[in-house]
C-alpha positions as CSV (number, residue, x, y, z in Angstrom):
1,X,-0.2,0.3,0.1
2,X,2.0,3.4,-1.0
3,X,-0.3,6.8,-0.6
4,X,-1.2,9.0,-3.1
5,X,0.2,11.5,-4.8
6,X,-2.1,14.0,-3.0
7,X,-2.0,12.3,0.6
8,X,2.3,13.0,0.3
9,X,2.2,15.9,-0.8
10,X,-0.2,17.3,1.3
11,X,2.2,15.4,4.6
12,X,4.6,16.9,2.8
13,X,3.1,20.2,3.2
14,X,1.9,19.6,7.2
15,X,6.0,18.7,7.9
16,X,7.2,22.2,6.2
17,X,5.2,24.0,7.6
18,X,5.3,22.4,10.8
19,X,9.5,23.2,10.3
20,X,8.8,26.8,9.5
21,X,7.3,27.2,12.9
22,X,9.3,25.2,14.8
23,X,12.1,27.2,13.7
24,X,10.5,30.8,14.0
25,X,9.1,29.9,17.7
26,X,12.5,29.0,18.7
27,X,14.8,32.3,16.9
28,X,11.6,34.1,19.1
29,X,12.4,32.6,22.4
30,X,16.1,33.0,21.3
31,X,16.2,36.2,20.5
32,X,14.1,37.6,23.2
33,X,16.3,35.1,26.1
34,X,19.0,36.8,24.9
35,X,17.9,40.3,25.1
36,X,16.6,39.4,28.9
37,X,20.2,38.1,29.7
38,X,22.5,41.4,28.9
39,X,22.2,44.9,29.8
40,X,20.6,47.9,28.3
41,X,22.9,49.6,26.8
42,X,26.2,48.6,24.4
43,X,27.3,52.4,25.2
44,X,29.0,54.2,28.5
45,X,28.7,57.8,28.7
46,X,31.8,58.9,30.6
47,X,32.5,62.0,32.2
48,X,35.3,64.1,31.0
49,X,36.8,68.4,32.5
50,X,37.6,70.5,29.6
51,X,40.4,71.5,31.2
52,X,42.7,68.2,31.1
53,X,44.9,66.4,29.5
54,X,43.0,62.9,27.8
55,X,44.8,59.8,29.4
56,X,46.3,59.0,25.5
57,X,48.5,55.7,25.1
58,X,51.5,56.5,23.7
59,X,52.9,56.5,20.4
60,X,54.7,53.7,19.5
61,X,58.5,53.8,18.1
62,X,59.5,53.3,14.6
63,X,60.0,49.8,13.7
64,X,63.3,47.6,13.2
65,X,63.7,48.6,9.8
66,X,63.7,51.9,10.5
67,X,60.0,52.9,9.0
68,X,58.3,55.5,11.2
69,X,55.9,55.0,13.1
70,X,51.9,56.1,12.0
71,X,50.6,58.0,14.7
72,X,47.2,60.0,14.8
73,X,44.8,61.4,17.8
74,X,41.9,63.2,16.9
75,X,40.6,66.2,18.9
76,X,37.1,66.6,20.0
77,X,35.7,70.4,20.6
């Protein structure tokens, strides 16, 4: 005994629908659980004083081949 072509298509259609719903629900749950464990903002505002010099790392020294090292800082106004 075998399935008819129409019944086989109907079964496959339901399998695909159930699979798509499972993927959508699992994705939604993943995003919801991930958001609930992370802090609310990736950015932190830092307080600075206008007259204070910024704490910047020192510029690198020239490498062993004698080539100059690049060092650039942008000062915000």
